[in-house]
PAMAR-205132 format. One line per 8 residues: for each residue x, y, z of C-alpha. Coordinates in Angstrom, 2 decimals. Layout:
X:Y:Z | ... $
This chain:
84.05:50.14:163.70 | 82.03:48.78:166.01 | 82.03:45.26:166.48 | 77.51:44.75:167.07 | 77.45:41.30:169.67 | 74.18:39.80:171.37 | 73.08:42.80:173.77 | 76.65:44.52:173.44 $
78.14:47.56:171.42 | 81.57:47.54:171.51 | 84.08:50.37:169.99 | 87.05:48.91:167.91 | 89.18:50.68:165.76 | 91.37:48.84:163.16 | 94.35:51.53:161.51 | 96.30:50.15:158.63 $
99.71:51.58:158.71 | 101.96:53.19:155.58 | 103.31:50.14:155.04 | 103.37:46.12:155.54 | 104.87:45.03:159.19 | 103.34:43.39:162.39 | 100.02:43.81:163.83 | 99.60:45.20:167.58 $
96.05:44.88:169.86 | 95.48:47.06:172.30 | 92.63:46.21:174.65 | 91.31:48.40:177.45 | 88.91:48.02:179.47 | 88.12:44.08:180.56 | 88.29:45.60:184.05 | 85.37:48.20:183.17 $
86.52:50.27:186.33 | 89.71:50.99:184.88 | 90.05:54.11:183.86 | 93.91:55.20:182.92 | 94.60:52.62:180.50 | 90.76:53.35:178.50 | 91.57:56.78:178.33 | 95.26:55.79:177.08 $
93.53:53.35:174.53 | 91.61:56.24:173.21 | 94.89:58.77:172.69 | 96.39:56.44:171.11 | 93.63:55.79:168.52 | 93.93:59.68:168.01 | 97.89:60.18:167.68 | 97.57:57.36:165.04 $
94.75:58.40:163.22 | 96.73:59.95:159.98 | 98.79:56.07:159.93 | 102.12:56.95:159.95 | 103.63:54.04:161.29 | 103.89:50.15:159.57 | 102.21:47.53:159.84 | 98.33:47.09:161.93 $
97.14:48.46:164.79 | 94.01:47.77:166.78 | 93.19:49.26:169.20 | 90.26:48.39:171.74 | 89.44:51.13:174.42 | 86.64:49.36:176.53 | 85.77:45.21:176.00 | 83.78:45.16:179.22 $
80.93:47.80:178.74 | 77.94:46.50:180.44 | 80.74:46.97:183.67 | 81.98:50.21:181.80 | 78.49:51.72:182.44 | 77.98:49.84:186.26 | 81.62:51.66:186.88 | 82.46:47.88:187.97 $
85.48:45.72:187.09 | 82.84:41.96:186.56 | 80.28:42.15:183.75 | 77.25:42.33:185.87 | 75.09:40.93:183.56 | 77.17:37.34:184.44 | 79.09:38.50:187.44 | 82.12:37.45:185.69 $
85.48:38.85:184.75 | 86.02:39.17:180.87 | 89.71:38.79:181.36 | 90.32:34.86:183.02 | 87.99:34.21:179.84 | 89.88:32.26:177.17 | 88.99:31.12:174.69 | 85.17:32.14:174.84 $
81.88:30.85:173.87 | 79.77:32.29:170.68 | 76.78:30.77:173.18 | 77.39:31.24:176.37 | 77.15:34.09:179.32 | 77.60:37.29:177.82 | 81.40:37.32:178.97 | 81.89:34.57:177.02 $
79.71:35.81:173.83 | 82.10:39.08:174.29 | 85.70:37.12:173.92 | 84.46:34.78:171.56 | 83.82:37.75:169.38 | 87.10:39.38:169.84 | 88.90:36.63:169.15 | 89.02:37.42:165.40 $
91.36:40.40:166.35 | 93.36:38.13:168.70 | 94.14:35.67:165.98 | 95.63:37.75:163.95 | 97.72:39.51:165.98 | 101.71:39.09:167.02 | 101.29:40.85:170.07 | 98.01:41.15:172.64 $
99.08:44.53:174.85 | 95.96:44.66:177.78 | 96.01:47.87:179.65 | 95.25:47.89:183.23 | 94.72:49.19:186.21 | 93.76:49.51:189.72 | 89.92:49.10:190.28 | 87.98:52.04:191.50 $
88.39:50.93:195.49 | 92.38:49.03:194.70 | 95.36:50.87:195.25 | 99.00:49.89:192.71 | 102.14:51.34:191.23 | 102.69:50.86:188.26 | 104.36:47.41:186.69 | 103.33:44.86:183.97 $
103.37:41.48:183.75 | 105.00:39.04:181.56 | 104.24:34.87:181.12 | 106.35:32.08:180.47 | 104.60:29.98:177.97 | 107.17:26.66:177.91 | 107.63:28.12:173.69 | 110.41:29.15:172.76 $
109.84:31.86:170.44 | 107.39:33.83:173.42 | 109.69:33.51:176.16 | 112.92:34.78:174.25 | 110.37:38.04:172.95 | 109.68:38.01:176.94 | 113.35:38.54:177.59 | 113.64:41.28:175.20 $
110.89:43.22:176.50 | 112.67:42.89:179.53 | 115.32:45.26:178.49 | 113.20:47.37:177.01 | 109.70:48.47:179.12 | 110.49:50.87:181.56 | 108.43:49.86:184.96 | 109.56:50.03:188.69 $
109.05:46.50:189.30 | 107.71:43.14:186.70 | 105.78:39.98:187.47 | 106.71:37.06:185.72 | 105.24:33.76:186.01 | 106.01:30.55:185.27 | 103.18:28.93:182.98 | 101.16:27.03:185.39 $
100.17:30.57:186.48 | 97.36:31.10:184.08 | 96.42:28.68:181.19 | 95.41:31.98:178.89 | 98.85:32.58:178.12 | 100.16:29.58:177.57 | 97.28:29.37:174.85 | 98.01:32.14:173.27 $
101.50:31.48:172.84 | 100.74:28.38:170.51 | 99.18:30.87:168.02 | 102.45:32.88:167.91 | 100.98:35.60:170.34 | 102.52:37.11:173.10 | 100.55:38.36:175.74 | 101.07:41.03:178.03 $
99.32:42.99:180.78 | 100.90:46.54:182.01 | 98.93:47.83:185.39 | 98.93:51.75:185.49 | 96.08:53.60:187.21 | 93.96:53.67:190.14 | 91.08:54.45:192.00 | 88.78:55.87:189.72 $
91.47:58.42:188.18 | 92.55:60.12:185.17 | 96.21:60.83:186.18 | 98.35:62.22:183.34 | 101.27:60.02:185.14 | 99.31:56.75:185.11 | 97.94:57.12:181.45 | 101.12:58.47:179.99 $
102.49:55.21:181.62 | 100.44:53.46:179.22 | 101.25:55.35:176.20 | 104.89:55.04:176.68 | 104.86:51.47:177.23 | 102.66:51.28:173.72 | 105.17:53.19:171.92 | 108.16:50.99:173.50 $
106.57:47.78:171.93 | 105.92:49.96:168.50 | 109.44:50.27:168.37 | 110.14:46.45:169.81 | 107.84:45.85:166.60 | 109.31:47.97:163.78 | 105.91:50.29:163.60 | 107.36:53.56:164.28 $
110.84:54.54:163.97 | 113.73:54.78:166.78 | 114.72:52.70:169.37 | 113.81:51.95:173.14 | 115.65:53.08:175.30 | 117.76:50.05:177.08 | 116.79:49.71:181.05 | 119.80:50.21:182.54 $
118.72:49.74:186.21 | 118.09:46.42:187.44 | 114.71:46.60:187.31 | 112.73:44.10:190.48 | 111.18:41.19:188.95 | 109.27:38.79:190.77 | 108.80:35.69:190.47 | 105.24:35.16:192.43 $
102.34:36.22:194.25 | 101.06:35.41:197.98 | 96.63:36.56:198.42 | 95.53:37.73:201.69 | 92.17:36.81:201.78 | 89.22:37.87:204.49 | 87.63:35.28:206.60 | 85.06:37.41:207.85 $
82.86:40.19:206.67 | 83.42:43.21:208.92 | 84.97:46.53:208.46 | 89.02:46.44:206.19 | 91.18:48.67:208.08 | 94.30:48.48:205.86 | 97.73:48.99:207.52 | 100.19:50.07:204.80 $
99.59:50.63:201.30 | 102.65:49.67:198.89 | 106.53:49.88:199.74 | 108.34:46.61:200.62 | 107.08:44.28:203.38 | 108.85:41.98:206.04 | 108.01:38.50:206.77 | 105.21:38.64:209.93 $
103.92:42.48:208.99 | 100.88:43.38:209.25 | 99.16:44.09:205.77 | 95.50:44.92:208.20 | 93.00:44.07:210.02 | 89.35:43.39:209.70 | 86.67:44.60:212.11 | 83.02:43.65:212.85 $
80.23:46.13:213.01 | 80.95:46.71:216.73 | 84.25:47.56:216.16 | 85.76:44.34:217.80 | 88.66:43.26:215.86 | 87.67:39.50:214.50 | 91.18:38.59:212.05 | 94.83:40.06:211.61 $
95.97:40.15:208.41 | 99.98:39.55:208.36 | 102.41:38.87:205.51 | 104.15:35.11:205.34 | 106.25:36.11:202.76 | 108.93:39.00:202.12 | 107.91:41.09:199.65 | 106.70:44.02:197.40 $
103.09:45.12:197.95 | 102.03:44.24:194.46 | 97.93:46.22:195.23 | 95.31:45.49:197.92 | 91.73:46.93:198.20 | 90.92:50.12:200.15 | 87.49:50.36:200.59 | 86.24:49.80:204.08 $
83.89:46.96:203.41 | 84.93:43.56:202.81 | 82.79:40.78:202.11 | 83.47:37.03:203.13 | 86.70:35.32:200.97 | 87.24:38.94:199.57 | 90.74:39.33:198.48 | 92.47:42.62:199.94 $
95.97:42.29:199.35 | 98.80:40.86:196.85 | 102.01:40.76:197.33 | 104.77:40.40:195.55 | 107.44:38.00:195.95 $
């Protein structure tokens, strides 16, 4: 099924299960250059075409078509990131209209699983985001997700971090972001990571048989994120990619075109590398590294 909006055609697949049940919305490609999640979404469509599940499965494998075609995270039509927009506007910019058109699917789901990863110039190891919302039912559900969705680490952020999950929780919708894949790659291990998360979520919702295996090991859970940005444009030289980070540890430096160091970036917190930029050029005030703690 296709959604036809102004100048944009977004692929949407609606699958009705054999029995009544919950509705799971799966989106990918809000950032157009995050490919592992996109591939996982297409594979889920093929896996459940015979409707061998309960409830309803709505899969939108590429939301940001202009960004996908340009190989970019943002939407080049309005230079905005559609993932950061909610709610949309029927008479707004390209990204605002895009999100507005999807809301009829969002409003009918119980859980919205949004598949992401590192952009073409970013590195990360798999993890997922949960959001506290001050909504009792939503927060209880998130505690259940912590126990059953396997991940090396979980980023569990407070309600003041982002208004989008809070607004969705007010409608009875649980919003979860998964992160796997980076550097413009479609590695099987990252695609399978998204597929495993989807399978576990469908089991949690009772859409398919079996129970997700409970996490027996203590998963690292972080509640804060520290962002490190450039003060000047130049050439970015990352010092670390991945792993634990000490307070005061050098994360990288920026040099001018003559090779002179114009900024050293050191971590002001003790934590763990979340994701970071790997390409050489950096513009002024660009986010280069995120550390979770």
